[in-house]
C-alpha positions in Angstrom: 8.8 -0.4 -34.6 6.9 2.6 -35.1 6.5 5.5 -32.6 3.0 4.4 -31.9 4.0 1.1 -30.6 6.5 2.3 -28.0 4.1 3.3 -25.5 5.8 1.7 -22.5 9.1 0.7 -20.7 8.5 -2.8 -21.7 8.1 -1.9 -25.4 11.3 0.0 -25.4 13.1 -2.9 -23.7 12.0 -5.2 -26.5 13.2 -2.5 -29.1 16.4 -2.3 -27.4 16.8 -5.9 -26.9 15.9 -6.4 -30.9 18.7 -4.0 -31.8 21.1 -5.9 -29.7 20.2 -9.3 -31.1 20.4 -8.0 -34.7 23.8 -6.6 -34.0 22.5 -3.0 -34.8 24.3 -2.3 -31.4 27.2 -4.6 -31.1 28.9 -5.8 -27.9 31.0 -3.0 -26.1 29.3 -0.3 -28.3 27.9 2.8 -26.9 24.3 3.2 -27.3 22.4 6.5 -27.9 21.7 8.7 -24.7 18.2 8.6 -23.0 17.4 11.8 -24.2 17.8 10.9 -28.0 16.2 7.6 -27.3 13.2 9.4 -25.9 12.7 11.6 -28.8 13.1 8.8 -31.4 10.8 6.5 -29.3 8.2 9.4 -28.7 8.3 8.7 -24.9 9.2 10.3 -21.9 13.1 10.0 -20.7 11.9 8.3 -17.6 10.4 5.6 -19.6 13.5 5.1 -21.3 15.5 5.2 -18.2 13.6 2.5 -16.6 13.9 0.4 -19.4 17.5 0.6 -19.7 17.7 0.1 -15.9 16.1 -2.9 -16.0 18.3 -4.3 -18.9 21.3 -3.3 -16.8 20.1 -5.4 -13.7 19.9 -8.5 -15.8 23.6 -7.8 -17.1 22.7 -7.2 -20.9 23.6 -3.5 -20.7 26.7 -1.8 -18.8 25.7 1.4 -17.5 28.2 3.8 -15.9 27.7 7.5 -14.6 29.1 10.3 -17.0 30.4 7.2 -19.3 27.0 6.4 -20.8 25.4 3.0 -21.4 27.2 0.5 -23.7 25.9 -3.3 -24.8 27.8 -5.6 -22.3 30.8 -7.0 -23.6 30.4 -10.2 -22.0 26.9 -10.4 -20.6 26.5 -12.0 -17.1 23.3 -13.4 -15.9 22.2 -11.7 -12.9 19.8 -13.3 -10.2 17.2 -10.5 -9.5 15.2 -10.5 -6.0 12.3 -8.8 -5.5 11.4 -7.2 -2.0 8.6 -9.3 -0.9 5.6 -7.9 1.4 5.9 -10.3 4.5 2.0 -10.3 4.8 1.8 -11.7 1.3 4.5 -14.2 2.2 2.6 -15.7 5.2 -0.7 -15.6 3.4 1.1 -17.6 0.5 1.9 -20.4 3.2 -2.0 -20.6 3.6 -1.5 -19.3 7.3 -3.2 -16.2 9.2 -1.0 -13.3 9.3 -0.7 -10.8 12.3 1.5 -8.1 13.0 2.5 -6.1 16.3 4.5 -2.9 16.3 7.0 -2.9 19.1 8.5 0.5 18.5 8.5 3.7 16.3 10.9 6.5 17.2 12.8 9.2 15.6 16.6 9.2 16.7 20.0 9.5 15.7 21.4 6.2 14.4 24.7 4.4 15.5 27.7 5.1 13.6 27.6 1.7 11.8 24.2 2.6 10.4 25.0 5.9 9.5 27.8 4.6 7.7 25.7 2.0 5.7 23.3 4.6 4.6 25.7 7.6 4.3 23.9 9.9 6.9 25.6 13.0 8.3 26.4 12.6 12.2 23.6 14.6 13.1 21.0 13.1 11.0 17.7 11.7 12.3 16.1 8.2 11.1 13.1 6.8 11.9 13.7 3.5 14.0 11.0 0.8 13.6 10.9 -2.5 15.4 7.9 -5.0 14.7 7.0 -8.4 14.8 5.3 -10.4 12.1 3.3 -13.7 13.0 2.1 -16.7 10.9 -0.7 -18.7 12.3 -0.2 -16.9 15.8 3.5 -17.7 16.0 6.3 -15.5 15.6 7.6 -15.4 12.0 9.8 -12.5 11.7 11.4 -9.5 13.6 11.6 -6.7 11.4 14.3 -4.1 12.6 14.6 -1.0 10.5 16.0 2.4 10.0 14.4 4.9 7.5 16.2 8.0 6.1 13.7 10.7 6.9 15.3 12.9 4.2 14.4 10.5 1.6 11.0 9.5 2.8 9.6 12.7 4.9 6.0 11.1 4.1 6.8 8.4 6.8 6.0 10.9 9.7 2.4 10.7 8.8 2.2 6.9 8.7 0.6 5.0 11.7 2.8 1.8 12.1 0.5 0.3 14.2 -1.8 -0.3 11.1 0.7 -1.2 8.6 4.4 -2.4 8.6 7.1 -0.4 7.6 7.8 -3.3 5.0 4.5 -3.1 3.4 4.1 0.8 3.4 7.6 1.1 1.8 7.1 -1.4 -1.0 3.9 0.0 -1.9 5.0 3.7 -1.6 8.6 4.3 -2.3 10.8 3.9 -5.4 14.2 2.5 -5.2 16.7 1.7 -7.7 19.2 -0.7 -6.2 20.1 -2.4 -3.1 22.3 -5.0 -1.6 21.4 -8.1 0.6 23.4 -9.9 3.0 22.3 -13.5 4.2 23.8 -14.9 7.6 22.9 -16.6 10.7 22.9 -15.3 14.4 22.7 -17.2 17.8 19.6 -15.9 19.8 20.3 -13.9 22.8 17.8 -13.5 25.7 15.7 -10.9 24.1 15.4 -12.6 20.4 14.6 -15.8 21.9 11.7 -14.4 23.9 10.4 -12.5 20.7 10.7 -15.3 18.4 9.7 -18.2 20.5 13.3 -19.6 20.3 15.7 -20.9 23.0 18.8 -18.9 23.8 21.6 -19.9 21.5 19.0 -21.3 18.7 20.5 -20.6 15.1 18.3 -17.8 13.5 18.4 -16.7 9.7 19.3 -13.3 8.9 18.7 -11.0 6.0 20.2 -7.6 6.0 18.8 -5.2 3.3 19.9 -1.9 2.1 18.1 -0.1 -0.3 18.8 3.0 -2.4 17.3 5.5 -4.9 20.4 6.5 -7.0 22.7 8.1 -4.4 20.3 8.5 -1.7 19.6 5.7 1.0 16.0 4.8 1.7 16.3 2.3 4.2 18.4 -0.6 6.1 16.5 -3.2 7.4 17.3 -6.5 9.4 15.0 -9.4 9.2 15.6 -12.1 11.7 13.3 -15.0 11.6 12.1 -17.8 13.9 14.1 -21.2 14.1 13.2 -23.4 10.9 12.8 -20.8 8.4 14.1 -21.6 5.0 14.3 -19.3 1.9 13.4 -20.7 -1.8 14.0 -18.5 -4.7 14.1 -19.2 -8.4 17.0 -18.3 -11.2 
C-alpha cells in the first residue's frame, strides 16, 4: 500500500491487519512503535495511535505501557459497547424525548467516588442529577460526577438545555472505561422520580470513563421499571 493511500486511521488499521494476516507480523511479535509507523505511513502519530487502540480493543493487538505493542498470541474477541446518547435512544423507540435538570453543582465527591475516579481528597467535581423522559414518562435518572480538571469547559455549559450525557459524548474524548450492570430496589425518592413503586426492581448501569490515566466521569443510570437492554456481538 502506498503512502498516499494511508490517509486515515481506518487505512492504517487495514494495513496493520494485512500484515498480521499475511504473517509479516506473527502472533506474539513486537510491532514497530507508533513514531516509526507514522513515518512509514506518512501520517500523524495520533492517526496511528487511534488505529492501534481500535485493534487492541478488539483483542487483535496486545498493548502494554513501556513494553510496546505486540500481535496478540491468542486473540480474544471482545464485545465493544458504545456510549449511547439517551435522546437518540428514546427517539429510536419512536417516542417523544424530554429532559429535566434536577441539580448541577460543584462539590467534593464522597470517598467512594474519589476512589473510583482517582481524585485527591480536596478535589472538586461537578455533580449532575437529571431525569430523561420518553413519551412524557420517566425513562432514566442520570446521576453523574464530572472531573473538573479533565473537563474544564464544563463550567460554561447550561445543563438546562443539554444533558451531560449528550454534551460529553459530543465534546470529550475518552480512551477506555468500565461498565457494571446491576439491579436496585427502589427507595421512596427513586420511586417518586421514576414513577415506580417502593421496592420495585430497577435496572442500573454504572459507567466510568477515562482518557488514558485521567478520569473523565463516573455515571449511574437508573432506569424506570420494565427497561431492557439489547446489544449485538
